[in-house]
C-alpha positions as CSV (number, residue, x, y, z in Angstrom):
1,M,-7.7,7.4,-26.2
2,E,-6.4,10.4,-27.9
3,N,-2.7,10.1,-27.1
4,R,-0.9,6.9,-26.2
5,T,2.6,8.2,-26.5
6,N,4.6,7.4,-23.4
7,P,5.0,10.6,-21.2
8,L,8.1,9.1,-19.7
9,E,10.0,9.4,-23.0
10,H,9.1,13.1,-23.2
11,F,10.1,13.6,-19.6
12,L,13.5,12.0,-20.2
13,S,14.2,14.2,-23.3
14,W,13.3,17.2,-21.1
15,A,15.4,16.0,-18.2
16,K,18.5,15.6,-20.3
17,K,18.4,19.3,-21.0
18,N,17.6,20.3,-17.4
19,A,20.9,20.8,-15.5
20,R,19.1,20.4,-12.1
21,I,18.2,16.8,-12.8
22,R,21.3,14.5,-12.5
23,G,19.8,11.1,-12.7
24,V,16.6,9.1,-13.2
25,I,15.7,5.5,-12.5
26,L,12.6,3.4,-13.1
27,T,11.4,1.4,-10.1
28,G,8.2,-0.4,-9.1
29,S,6.5,-3.2,-11.0
30,R,7.7,-2.1,-14.4
31,A,11.3,-2.6,-13.3
32,A,10.9,-5.6,-11.0
33,S,11.4,-8.7,-13.0
34,R,9.6,-10.9,-10.5
35,I,6.5,-8.7,-10.3
36,T,3.8,-8.9,-12.9
37,A,3.2,-5.6,-14.8
38,D,0.5,-4.9,-17.3
39,N,-0.6,-2.0,-19.5
40,L,-2.3,-0.4,-16.5
41,S,0.8,-0.5,-14.3
42,D,2.1,2.9,-13.0
43,Y,5.5,4.2,-14.0
44,D,7.5,4.8,-10.7
45,V,10.2,7.2,-11.4
46,A,12.9,8.4,-9.0
47,V,14.5,11.7,-10.0
48,F,17.8,12.7,-8.4
49,G,19.0,16.3,-8.5
50,T,20.2,19.4,-6.8
51,D,17.2,21.8,-7.0
52,F,13.6,21.0,-7.5
53,D,12.0,24.4,-7.1
54,F,10.2,23.8,-10.4
55,I,7.8,21.3,-8.8
56,K,6.3,24.0,-6.6
57,N,3.7,24.4,-9.3
58,D,2.7,22.0,-12.1
59,F,3.8,24.1,-15.1
60,W,6.8,21.9,-15.7
61,L,4.6,19.0,-16.7
62,N,3.3,20.9,-19.7
63,E,6.9,20.9,-21.0
64,F,6.5,17.4,-22.2
65,Q,2.8,16.3,-22.2
66,E,-0.7,17.4,-21.3
67,F,-1.9,16.0,-18.0
68,W,-5.3,15.5,-16.4
69,V,-4.4,15.8,-12.7
70,C,-1.3,16.0,-10.5
71,V,-1.4,15.1,-6.8
72,H,1.3,16.4,-4.4
73,A,2.4,14.0,-1.7
74,Q,5.6,12.9,0.1
75,F,7.3,10.1,1.9
76,H,10.5,9.7,4.1
77,L,13.7,8.1,3.1
78,L,16.9,8.0,5.2
79,G,15.4,10.7,7.4
80,V,14.6,13.0,4.5
81,E,11.2,14.1,3.3
82,I,10.9,13.2,-0.4
83,P,8.3,15.1,-2.4
84,T,6.3,13.2,-5.0
85,R,4.1,14.2,-7.9
86,L,1.5,11.6,-8.9
87,V,0.3,12.4,-12.4
88,I,-2.3,11.0,-14.7
89,F,-1.5,12.1,-18.3
90,N,-3.7,12.6,-21.2
91,G,-2.7,9.3,-22.6
92,E,-4.4,7.6,-19.7
93,L,-1.1,6.6,-18.2
94,K,0.0,7.3,-14.6
95,V,3.5,8.3,-13.6
96,D,4.6,8.6,-9.9
97,F,7.6,11.0,-9.7
98,S,9.7,11.1,-6.6
99,F,12.3,13.8,-6.2
100,L,15.4,12.9,-4.2
101,P,18.4,15.1,-3.4
102,R,21.7,14.0,-4.9
103,E,23.0,13.5,-1.4
104,I,20.6,10.6,-0.9
105,L,22.1,8.9,-3.9
106,T,25.6,9.5,-2.5
107,Q,24.5,7.9,0.8
108,I,23.1,4.9,-0.9
109,V,26.2,4.4,-3.0
110,S,28.4,4.8,0.0
111,R,26.4,2.3,2.1
112,Q,26.0,-0.1,-0.8
113,E,22.6,-1.0,0.6
114,L,19.5,-0.4,-1.5
115,P,16.2,0.9,0.0
116,D,13.4,-1.6,-0.4
117,G,11.8,0.5,-3.2
118,F,15.0,0.1,-5.3
119,N,15.8,-3.5,-4.2
120,I,12.7,-4.9,-5.8
121,G,14.2,-3.8,-9.1
122,Y,15.3,-0.7,-10.9
123,T,16.4,0.4,-14.4
124,I,18.8,3.3,-15.0
125,L,17.2,5.8,-17.4
126,L,19.6,8.8,-17.0
127,D,23.0,9.0,-15.2
128,K,24.7,12.3,-15.9
129,D,27.3,12.0,-13.1
130,K,27.9,8.2,-13.4
131,L,26.7,7.7,-9.8
132,L,23.8,5.4,-10.5
133,I,26.0,2.8,-12.1
134,Q,27.7,2.6,-8.7
135,L,24.5,1.3,-7.1
136,P,24.5,-2.3,-6.0
137,A,22.5,-4.7,-8.2
138,P,18.9,-5.2,-7.0
139,A,18.1,-8.5,-5.2
140,F,14.6,-8.3,-6.7
141,K,13.1,-8.5,-3.2
142,G,12.0,-5.9,-0.7
143,F,9.3,-4.9,1.7
144,I,9.6,-8.3,3.4
145,L,6.9,-8.6,6.0
146,R,8.3,-8.3,9.5
147,K,7.1,-10.6,12.3
148,P,4.9,-8.5,14.7
149,S,5.7,-8.1,18.3
150,E,3.2,-9.4,20.8
151,A,2.2,-5.8,21.6
152,E,1.5,-5.2,17.9
153,F,-0.5,-8.4,17.6
154,E,-2.5,-7.4,20.7
155,R,-3.1,-3.9,19.3
156,N,-4.5,-5.3,16.1
157,V,-6.9,-7.6,17.9
158,G,-8.0,-4.7,20.2
159,E,-8.5,-2.3,17.4
160,F,-10.4,-4.8,15.3
161,W,-13.0,-5.5,18.0
162,F,-13.1,-1.8,18.9
163,E,-14.1,-1.0,15.3
164,V,-16.5,-3.9,15.1
165,F,-18.3,-2.5,18.2
166,H,-18.8,0.8,16.3
167,V,-19.9,-0.7,13.1
168,A,-22.6,-2.6,15.0
169,K,-23.6,0.5,16.9
170,Y,-24.0,2.6,13.8
171,L,-25.9,-0.2,12.0
172,L,-28.3,-0.3,15.0
173,R,-28.9,3.4,14.5
174,N,-29.3,2.9,10.7
175,D,-26.4,5.3,10.2
176,L,-25.2,3.5,7.2
177,W,-22.5,5.8,5.9
178,T,-20.7,6.0,9.2
179,A,-21.1,2.2,9.7
180,R,-19.4,1.7,6.3
181,F,-16.7,4.2,7.1
182,R,-15.8,2.4,10.3
183,D,-16.2,-1.0,8.6
184,F,-13.3,-0.1,6.3
185,S,-11.0,-0.1,9.3
186,T,-12.0,-3.6,10.1
187,K,-11.0,-4.7,6.6
188,E,-7.5,-3.0,7.0
189,L,-7.0,-4.9,10.3
190,L,-8.2,-8.1,8.7
191,L,-5.8,-7.7,5.9
192,Q,-2.9,-7.2,8.3
193,M,-3.8,-10.3,10.2
194,L,-4.1,-12.3,7.0
195,Q,-0.6,-11.1,6.0
196,W,0.8,-12.0,9.4
197,N,-0.8,-15.4,9.1
198,Q,0.8,-15.9,5.7
199,G,4.2,-14.6,7.0
200,S,4.1,-17.1,9.9
201,K,3.6,-19.9,7.4
202,T,6.5,-18.8,5.1
203,E,9.1,-18.2,7.8
204,W,8.8,-14.4,7.1
205,G,9.9,-14.6,3.5
206,F,6.6,-13.1,2.5
207,S,6.5,-9.7,0.6
208,P,2.9,-8.6,0.0
209,K,2.0,-5.7,-2.1
210,P,0.5,-2.7,-0.3
211,E,-3.3,-2.2,0.0
212,G,-4.0,-5.9,-0.8
213,K,-2.9,-5.7,-4.4
214,E,-2.8,-9.1,-6.1
215,M,-4.1,-10.6,-2.8
216,K,-5.8,-13.4,-4.7
217,G,-2.4,-14.8,-5.5
218,W,-1.4,-15.5,-1.9
219,V,-4.6,-16.2,0.1
220,D,-6.0,-19.8,-0.1
221,T,-9.0,-20.4,-2.2
222,K,-11.4,-20.9,0.7
223,T,-10.4,-17.6,2.3
224,W,-10.7,-15.8,-1.0
225,E,-14.2,-17.1,-1.4
226,R,-15.1,-16.1,2.2
227,L,-13.9,-12.6,1.6
228,H,-16.6,-12.1,-0.9
229,S,-19.1,-12.2,1.9
230,C,-17.3,-9.6,3.9
231,F,-18.3,-6.7,1.7
232,G,-22.0,-5.8,1.9
233,S,-24.2,-3.4,-0.1
234,F,-25.4,-0.1,1.2
235,D,-28.3,-1.4,3.3
236,A,-28.6,-2.4,7.0
237,G,-29.4,-6.1,6.5
238,N,-26.6,-6.8,4.0
239,S,-24.2,-4.8,6.0
240,R,-24.9,-6.8,9.2
241,A,-24.3,-10.0,7.3
242,A,-21.0,-8.7,6.0
243,L,-20.0,-7.7,9.5
244,E,-20.8,-11.2,10.7
245,A,-18.7,-12.7,7.9
246,T,-15.8,-10.4,8.6
247,L,-15.6,-11.1,12.3
248,Q,-16.0,-14.9,11.8
249,L,-13.1,-14.9,9.3
250,Y,-11.0,-12.6,11.4
251,R,-11.5,-14.7,14.5
252,E,-10.4,-17.9,12.8
253,V,-7.4,-16.3,11.2
254,A,-6.3,-14.4,14.4
255,I,-6.6,-17.5,16.6
256,E,-4.6,-19.5,14.1
257,T,-2.0,-16.7,13.9
258,S,-1.7,-16.5,17.7
259,V,-0.9,-20.2,17.8
260,L,1.7,-19.8,15.1
261,L,3.3,-16.8,16.8
262,H,2.9,-18.3,20.3
263,Y,0.9,-15.2,21.4
264,T,-2.3,-15.0,23.3
265,Y,-5.6,-14.1,21.5
266,N,-7.9,-11.9,23.6
267,Q,-10.9,-14.3,23.7
268,D,-12.5,-12.3,26.5
269,L,-12.8,-9.2,24.3
270,D,-14.0,-11.2,21.4
271,T,-16.8,-12.8,23.6
272,R,-17.9,-9.4,25.1
273,I,-18.2,-7.6,21.8
274,S,-19.8,-10.6,20.1
275,K,-22.5,-10.6,22.9
276,F,-23.1,-6.9,22.3
277,I,-23.6,-7.6,18.6
278,E,-26.1,-10.4,19.3
279,K,-28.0,-8.1,21.7
280,A,-27.9,-5.3,19.1
281,K,-29.7,-7.4,16.6
282,T,-32.9,-7.4,18.6
283,S,-32.5,-3.9,20.2
284,S,-33.7,-0.5,19.1
285,P,-31.8,2.7,19.4
286,H,-32.9,5.0,22.2
């Protein structure tokens, strides 16, 4: 590691001299006292200002530290598209910058209601106009999982078995790449069902991290062990075994969740697709 200096420190020195930047706060795991952060945790930085034309290219990053790559992305907040720059610096640290117009900050202060991304915790790093100190204190909670509607539950079940059908079909054709590509969708739907199951058992006080981060901390030990069988290697036999493990686990969790939610599990669809999979084991592609 050539350079372990913190790029955020260099950015703040630069931002203090930049009249277009009016305030900066640190959010995410490094600012959330109830979330574990380590040396590999990203720095999530919200930048408030009046004009961000300088982010149209990446030259501004060279003002304070050499970087390896910068990805341009965006998200929406209060109906406004917020540009982001996701940067890996030469010191092997990652900083996710989001650039918010000053008007957004004014709205948040006026409403005295923090967005989830701020409510999990924030630290003021720069406040030129003394607006950030008017923000309400964070409750150190956010992104609380919402109870799904019955239609959302049914859609998850339908999409899961839809994808399972395709995984089985492509395995039958020995089209392994496509099978694995479709298989990833089954894992996303399984994750969502597992989260709903946990939310149902915690009276919807559950706040999971995105993309299954730190999942081991909230699934039970038996489920965690079973998940190991849901990811196969790049061969047909192992992939079929992983598919079987995935649908068995999904079925159990989805049925239990349907009972907890007082919804109906589509057993007919389950039975029909499962029969297709059994038939596919002994069939040959035409």
